[in-house]
C-alpha positions, 0 to 999 in steps of 0.5 A: 547441480541444483535446479535453477530457481523458478522465475516469475512470468506473465502467463496471460494478458487481457484487455478489460476496458478502455486503457485497462489491462489485466496481467496474470503473473505466475509468482514463485514468491506467492506460490501461485498466480496473481493479478496485476491491473494496469491503467495504461497511458496514451500511446502505450499499445504502440510503444516501441522497445525501450519506451517507458512512462512514469509509474504510479503504484496504487496499492489496495487494502487488506483484502488485496483486491486489484480491481478496487481502485477502478471498480470499487472506490469511484476514483474515476481514474480513467477519466483523469487527464493527469494520468494520460501520461502515467502508467498506473500499476495496481497489483493483487495482494493476499488477504491481509498480506501487509506488503511483507515477506512473511516470517512464517516462524523463521522459515520464510516462504510464501506469501512473500508479498514484497518480493512479488511486488518489487522483485517480480512484478516491477522488473517484468513491467520495466522490461516488457510493459513500459514501466519507467524508473520514475516511480511513486506509490500510494494506497489506502489502509494496508496499501498506505502502509505498503507505499510508505514501507516500500519507500523507506525500505528501498531508498531511491526506488519511490520518489514520493509516497501517500497514505490514505487511512494507512496502517502506518505504525503497526508497533503502536497497536500490535494487538490490532494486528492480532485481533484482525488476523485472528478474526480472519482465521490467520496466524498473526505471528506468521506475519512478522513474528512475535512483536517482542521476540522479533521486534527488530523485524517489526521495526524493519517494516514499520514506517515509523521506524523508517523515518530516517530513510523517508525524511527526504521523500515527499510524503502525504498522510491522511486519515479520519478519526473514526467518527461520522464525517461529511462523506458518510451517509446518514445512518451509516452503520458501525464497523463489524465488531472485532474482538480484541481490537480495542486497547482497554488502556486507550479506549475508542471515543464514544462517538466512534463508529469506525474503530479501525479508522480511529486506530489508523488516525492515531497511527497516521498522526504519530507518523506525521509528527515524527516526520515533521520533527525531522523537518521532512517534506510531509503534508497531512489531512486529518478529518472526521470520517470512517474507514471507507472508500469515499474518503480514500478516493477523495484523498487520492485526488488531494495528493495527486498533484504532489505525486505527479510533481515528483514523477515529472522531476529528473531521474534520481541516481543509482538506487541503494540496496534494501534496508538491512535487517532480520528479514527472512525469505528471498530478500533481506467531492465524491459520492459517499459510500458505506462500503468497508474493506478489511484493513 
């Protein structure tokens, strides 16, 4: 008989601050260990078996830094009274992992990011760490994509989703995926395959094509336009130049200093318009601004009432299965700051 498949497990647990706990997960889906940071609710350390809390999955951008929301963005999460009764989950992601199980020329295999987050981390937290079945998801840049893609691909799993400067319509700018991943030394077609030959796989992950499954999910979408805005300090430098990021047929505005955010703004507006055309419960905030943490922290605070309202509601019915499709692998005011992170 074949040996049983290895299972994800927690191999280390460390208290790193008041109400902050870092878990180390041995992940077969990633083929390595990875970190998950928890911001724990009041009473969590004395929890009894079966005790659970509403859960906010707070996702990061393309660098995958699980510490970003508590150390890099000035979001002041531990100070928020509203989060005293919520478990906040901040998982790691591989560099430019895009919250997806990679195609890898049809072979699947690591990094299987979606499997890591939803089939490994989520059950472990729900069995052993007090994560409840009332869930919402939010994130910046690729994390915004992840929040909306996960909510669309797994109907009923997340009760609301929010995207801040999200890469939420990849098929609108496949050249940007190619340019950014090539710039980072990654094989861009390993993510979802070729956008023509494997278009169905791209669509199966792209929130723009999942709007029928998102039409009853409260969604918040926000983004800047790439120009200097209220939270950009005087003299903010332009983004590093990424060859091939600009589409000659749709050039960036002359006053854009953050081309990445210009792309995020265009994708966010396209998605929001599509959701609005379906009379979906979408709220938006579009503004002058760049791809930087000060805006993401502000937008998190702006969307938090919506997310908490959904966490407070009744528990939904049984969760349907994930979206079908050709999916390989194991599953079918705040302080201004000039810091930029990969999308």
